[in-house]
Structure formats: structure tokens, C-alpha cells
C-alpha positions as CSV (number, residue, x, y, z in Angstrom):
1,X,-69.0,16.6,27.7
2,X,-66.5,16.3,24.9
3,X,-66.6,13.1,22.8
4,X,-63.0,13.3,22.0
5,X,-61.0,10.3,23.3
6,X,-58.6,11.0,25.9
7,X,-54.9,10.7,24.4
8,X,-52.7,8.3,26.0
9,X,-49.6,9.3,27.6
10,X,-46.4,8.8,25.8
11,X,-44.5,5.6,26.9
12,X,-41.4,6.4,28.9
13,X,-38.5,4.2,28.3
14,X,-35.1,4.5,29.7
15,X,-33.5,4.7,26.2
16,X,-34.8,7.6,24.1
17,X,-33.5,9.6,21.2
18,X,-33.2,12.6,23.4
19,X,-31.2,10.8,25.9
20,X,-28.6,10.0,23.1
21,X,-28.4,13.4,22.0
22,X,-27.9,15.0,25.5
23,X,-25.3,12.4,26.6
24,X,-22.0,13.0,24.8
25,X,-20.4,9.8,26.1
26,X,-23.3,7.6,25.0
27,X,-23.3,9.1,21.5
28,X,-19.5,8.6,21.2
29,X,-19.9,5.0,22.2
30,X,-22.8,4.4,19.8
31,X,-21.0,6.0,16.9
32,X,-17.8,3.8,17.4
33,X,-20.0,0.6,17.8
34,X,-21.7,1.6,14.5
35,X,-18.5,2.2,12.8
36,X,-17.0,-1.0,13.9
37,X,-19.9,-3.1,12.8
38,X,-19.8,-1.4,9.5
39,X,-16.2,-1.9,9.2
40,X,-16.4,-5.7,9.9
41,X,-19.1,-6.1,7.4
42,X,-16.9,-4.5,4.8
43,X,-13.5,-6.1,5.7
44,X,-14.2,-9.5,7.0
45,X,-15.6,-10.8,3.8
46,X,-12.5,-9.8,1.9
47,X,-10.6,-12.3,3.9
48,X,-12.6,-15.2,2.5
49,X,-12.9,-13.8,-1.2
50,X,-10.4,-15.6,-3.4
51,X,-9.9,-13.0,-5.9
52,X,-8.4,-10.6,-3.1
53,X,-6.5,-13.2,-1.2
54,X,-4.8,-15.3,-3.9
55,X,-1.9,-14.1,-5.9
56,X,-2.2,-13.8,-9.7
57,X,-0.3,-16.3,-11.9
58,X,3.4,-15.3,-12.0
59,X,3.3,-13.2,-8.9
60,X,6.6,-13.7,-6.9
61,X,7.5,-12.3,-3.6
62,X,10.2,-9.5,-3.6
63,X,13.8,-10.6,-3.5
64,X,15.9,-9.5,-0.5
65,X,17.3,-6.5,-2.6
66,X,13.9,-5.5,-3.9
67,X,12.4,-5.6,-0.4
68,X,15.2,-3.5,0.8
69,X,14.4,-1.0,-2.0
70,X,10.8,-1.0,-1.0
71,X,11.8,-0.1,2.5
72,X,13.7,2.8,1.1
73,X,10.8,3.8,-1.1
74,X,8.5,3.9,2.0
75,X,11.2,5.7,4.1
76,X,11.6,8.6,1.4
77,X,7.9,9.0,1.3
78,X,7.7,8.3,-2.4
79,X,4.0,7.2,-2.1
80,X,3.1,10.8,-1.3
81,X,3.7,11.7,-4.9
82,X,3.4,8.5,-6.7
83,X,0.5,6.0,-6.7
84,X,0.6,2.4,-7.5
85,X,-2.9,1.9,-8.5
86,X,-3.9,2.1,-12.1
87,X,-7.7,2.6,-12.4
88,X,-9.9,0.8,-15.1
89,X,-10.3,3.8,-17.3
90,X,-9.1,4.1,-20.9
91,X,-7.2,7.3,-20.2
92,X,-5.0,5.4,-17.6
93,X,-4.6,2.1,-19.3
94,X,-3.4,4.0,-22.5
95,X,-0.8,5.8,-20.6
96,X,0.3,3.2,-17.9
97,X,-0.9,-0.3,-19.1
98,X,-3.1,-2.8,-17.8
99,X,-5.3,-1.8,-14.9
100,X,-4.3,-2.9,-11.4
101,X,-6.0,-6.1,-10.0
102,X,-6.1,-7.1,-6.4
103,X,-4.3,-10.3,-6.8
104,X,-1.0,-8.3,-7.6
105,X,-0.9,-6.8,-4.0
106,X,-1.2,-10.1,-2.0
107,X,2.6,-9.8,-0.8
108,X,2.6,-6.2,-0.3
109,X,2.5,-5.2,3.5
110,X,1.7,-2.3,3.5
111,X,0.1,-1.4,0.2
112,X,1.8,1.5,-1.7
113,X,-1.4,2.6,-3.6
114,X,-0.8,6.3,-2.5
115,X,-3.6,9.0,-2.7
116,X,-2.3,11.5,-5.2
117,X,-0.1,12.0,-8.4
118,X,2.2,14.8,-8.2
119,X,4.3,12.4,-10.4
120,X,3.2,9.5,-12.6
121,X,1.8,6.2,-11.4
122,X,4.6,3.6,-10.9
123,X,2.7,0.4,-10.8
124,X,4.0,-0.7,-14.3
125,X,7.2,1.1,-14.4
126,X,9.1,-2.3,-14.1
127,X,11.2,-2.6,-17.3
128,X,10.0,0.6,-18.8
129,X,13.4,2.3,-18.4
130,X,16.9,1.1,-18.0
131,X,18.8,0.8,-14.7
132,X,21.0,3.7,-15.9
133,X,18.0,5.9,-16.4
134,X,16.7,5.2,-12.9
135,X,20.3,5.8,-11.6
136,X,20.5,9.4,-13.2
137,X,16.9,10.2,-12.6
138,X,17.1,9.5,-8.7
139,X,20.5,11.4,-8.7
140,X,19.0,14.5,-10.3
141,X,15.6,14.2,-12.0
142,X,16.2,17.4,-14.0
143,X,19.1,15.8,-15.8
144,X,16.4,13.8,-17.8
145,X,13.2,15.8,-17.1
146,X,14.1,19.6,-17.0
147,X,10.6,20.6,-15.8
148,X,10.5,17.8,-12.9
149,X,9.8,19.1,-9.5
150,X,10.9,15.8,-7.8
151,X,13.7,16.1,-5.4
152,X,17.1,14.7,-5.9
153,X,18.0,11.5,-3.9
154,X,21.8,11.8,-4.4
155,X,22.6,10.3,-1.1
156,X,21.2,6.8,-2.0
157,X,24.4,6.2,-4.1
158,X,26.6,6.4,-1.0
159,X,24.3,4.9,1.7
160,X,24.6,1.0,2.2
161,X,21.7,-1.5,2.6
162,X,21.2,-2.5,6.3
163,X,21.9,-6.2,5.2
164,X,21.8,-7.6,8.6
165,X,18.1,-6.4,9.1
166,X,16.7,-8.3,6.0
167,X,16.3,-11.9,7.4
168,X,14.3,-10.7,10.3
169,X,12.1,-8.6,7.9
170,X,11.5,-11.5,5.8
171,X,10.6,-13.8,8.5
172,X,8.1,-11.1,9.8
173,X,6.6,-11.0,6.3
174,X,6.4,-14.8,6.2
175,X,4.3,-14.8,9.3
176,X,1.7,-12.7,7.4
177,X,1.4,-15.0,4.4
178,X,4.6,-14.1,2.1
179,X,5.9,-17.5,1.0
180,X,9.7,-17.0,1.7
181,X,11.6,-20.0,2.0
182,X,14.3,-20.9,4.7
183,X,17.0,-20.6,1.9
184,X,15.7,-17.2,0.6
185,X,15.8,-15.9,4.3
186,X,19.2,-17.4,5.1
187,X,20.9,-15.8,2.0
188,X,19.3,-12.4,2.5
189,X,22.2,-10.9,4.1
190,X,24.6,-12.2,1.5
191,X,22.2,-11.1,-1.3
192,X,22.2,-7.4,-0.1
193,X,25.7,-7.2,1.5
194,X,27.7,-4.2,0.0
195,X,24.7,-3.1,-2.1
196,X,23.9,0.7,-2.1
197,X,20.4,2.1,-1.3
198,X,20.4,3.3,-4.9
199,X,20.9,-0.3,-6.2
200,X,18.1,-1.6,-3.9
201,X,15.7,1.2,-5.1
202,X,16.3,0.6,-8.7
203,X,15.8,-3.1,-8.0
204,X,12.4,-2.5,-6.5
205,X,11.2,-0.2,-9.2
206,X,12.2,-2.6,-11.8
207,X,10.0,-5.2,-10.2
208,X,6.8,-3.4,-10.3
209,X,4.0,-4.7,-12.4
210,X,5.8,-7.4,-14.3
211,X,3.4,-10.2,-13.2
212,X,0.7,-8.7,-15.3
213,X,1.3,-6.4,-18.4
């Protein structure tokens, strides 16, 4: 007779790796649960970290006209070619200025960080050029930069800002933490009445990055 011990049969359970691999629905559910848990672990702590939820000293909410310009910036897809996020590298800070910090974006809903730079980063463009420079550049970029591949936005000079929509927009932003006062909301229509989309876009661009230089 053999002296080798008789191997014990493998324990069978109702939940095995093979069962997960052969059940597409179960695998999808488990993947989604894992992603959800990982996302919560990464995102939830940010709501309680003061450095990411408190504005830096000197940061102010956008005025009604600047906010209208920001809406136009989003509508025209400017974020597809321009970032608003200066990374903490010497090559970037020498070109664009102080690197971006979380407290500068507290009032931005949604963020305009972008994901590529066909054109330059715009986070510190505020005050870098005159209003007239921006007017010419938006009307026809090649009048100032002959090699530019940026499209012209000549219609902004004739389109009017939707002034009636601004109070509702500002009230919505106040619900998510932007500290607009009742007076600012009440005057939003008057502050943007008769303004062109070009004026609003320039006002927005001139406001970028001024809180931290």
C-alpha cells in the first residue's frame, strides 16, 4: 500500500474566480463597484481638504459680464485648444507665470483646465495684453500673429449678450458655493445689457489669473 496521504478534495464555494470570468454580467458589476469605491476614496477627501475648497486671498467671483464671457468661451470650444493650468515646471513658469494652485479655481464651474495646447495657456493672460489687442486678435488672429491657425471669431462683435439669462445663471452658481450677493444678481441684467459677446469675452480673458501673479 502507498504511504502517500490522500489529497483532500478542493473546497467548492458558490463564488469562484472561474465563475467571475465566465459571467459577463457579474464581472461588469464587480468592475463598476471597484471603480466606484476607488473614485470615492480619491474624490471625497478633497471636499474636506481646505487647500482645495478655500479660495486664495484676493480671489473674487466673476462679474456678470465676465461670467457671460466665460459662457461664450465654453460655447466656442476655446478649451479644446487652450489650457488654463500652468504646471509647476520651470519652463512653464518662465513662459506663463506662477504655476496654478487649487484655490484659484474654487469659483469655476466647470473648470477650464483643458487637455491640450494648440495655442498657449491662458491662465495668466489677464492684463497681459490690452483690450484693443484682444479685439483685433479675436476678429482675425492673423492680423497680429501671421502664423496663427486660430479661427476668427468676427461674429462676436455683432452678437449681443443674453442679459436676461444672467441672474438665473448667477443664482445657480450661488447654490454651489459661489458667493454672489443679492445686489450683484439683481444688477446682472443691467450690467450686461447692450454688451456684445466680444466685450464679454475680452472681460473674461482680462480677469484670468489676476489673484495670483
